[in-house]
C-alpha positions as a Python dict, from the first residue, in 0.01 Angstrom:
ca = {
    (1, 'M'): (0, 0, 0),
    (2, 'T'): (220, 150, 221),
    (3, 'A'): (580, 43, 351),
    (4, 'N'): (631, 157, 644),
    (5, 'K'): (551, 528, 834),
    (6, 'D'): (900, 590, 723),
    (7, 'Y'): (901, 525, 352),
    (8, 'F'): (700, 586, 76),
    (9, 'T'): (683, 300, -226),
    (10, 'T'): (734, 359, -569),
    (11, 'A'): (427, 471, -679),
    (12, 'E'): (332, 654, -281),
    (13, 'L'): (656, 925, -424),
    (14, 'S'): (543, 906, -795),
    (15, 'H'): (261, 1079, -676),
    (16, 'M'): (380, 1312, -473),
    (17, 'L'): (583, 1434, -747),
    (18, 'G'): (374, 1437, -1002),
    (19, 'R'): (593, 1185, -1220),
    (20, 'S'): (587, 861, -1334),
    (21, 'P'): (700, 509, -1162),
    (22, 'R'): (912, 475, -1491),
    (23, 'T'): (1061, 789, -1448),
    (24, 'L'): (1166, 738, -1092),
    (25, 'H'): (1290, 375, -1254),
    (26, 'R'): (1476, 607, -1485),
    (27, 'W'): (1652, 839, -1248),
    (28, 'H'): (1787, 521, -1059),
    (29, 'A'): (1951, 437, -1392),
    (30, 'N'): (2081, 760, -1413),
    (31, 'R'): (2191, 785, -1070),
    (32, 'Q'): (1957, 1123, -992),
    (33, 'G'): (1693, 1139, -809),
    (34, 'P'): (1664, 1104, -476),
    (35, 'P'): (1851, 770, -271),
    (36, 'R'): (1682, 409, -314),
    (37, 'T'): (1658, 96, -91),
    (38, 'K'): (1552, -269, -261),
    (39, 'I'): (1446, -461, 1),
    (40, 'G'): (1358, -828, -179),
    (41, 'T'): (1179, -668, -485),
    (42, 'L'): (1038, -434, -298),
    (43, 'I'): (1185, -34, -348),
    (44, 'V'): (1153, 221, -51),
    (45, 'Y'): (1220, 583, -61),
    (46, 'R'): (1337, 696, 297),
    (47, 'K'): (1082, 1031, 386),
    (48, 'S'): (1433, 1207, 513),
    (49, 'A'): (1608, 1125, 249),
    (50, 'V'): (1360, 1242, -12),
    (51, 'E'): (1340, 1562, 174),
    (52, 'S'): (1706, 1558, 188),
    (53, 'W'): (1714, 1559, -174),
    (54, 'L'): (1433, 1779, -278),
    (55, 'H'): (1603, 2034, -57),
    (56, 'A'): (1976, 1991, -230),
    (57, 'E'): (1756, 2069, -571),
    (58, 'E'): (1586, 2423, -454),
    (59, 'V'): (1722, 2669, -722),
    (60, 'N'): (1748, 3007, -575),
    (61, 'G'): (1601, 3191, -825),
    (62, 'G'): (1853, 3443, -845),
    (63, 'A'): (1956, 3831, -709),
    (64, 'L'): (1728, 4099, -717),
}
């Protein structure tokens, strides 16, 4: 189920990242991972926020 073209559901994001939904919930509990929004019982992740989070997680391979 797609919540909106601007948002990922937990299932969509977990599939995209290759992580389980439980891992996303654990990241949230530990204040890690991308920011999320809860609408009633539906948890969604704004695509632009996920992209920003991924950019912030990039690691430089080091100097040559």
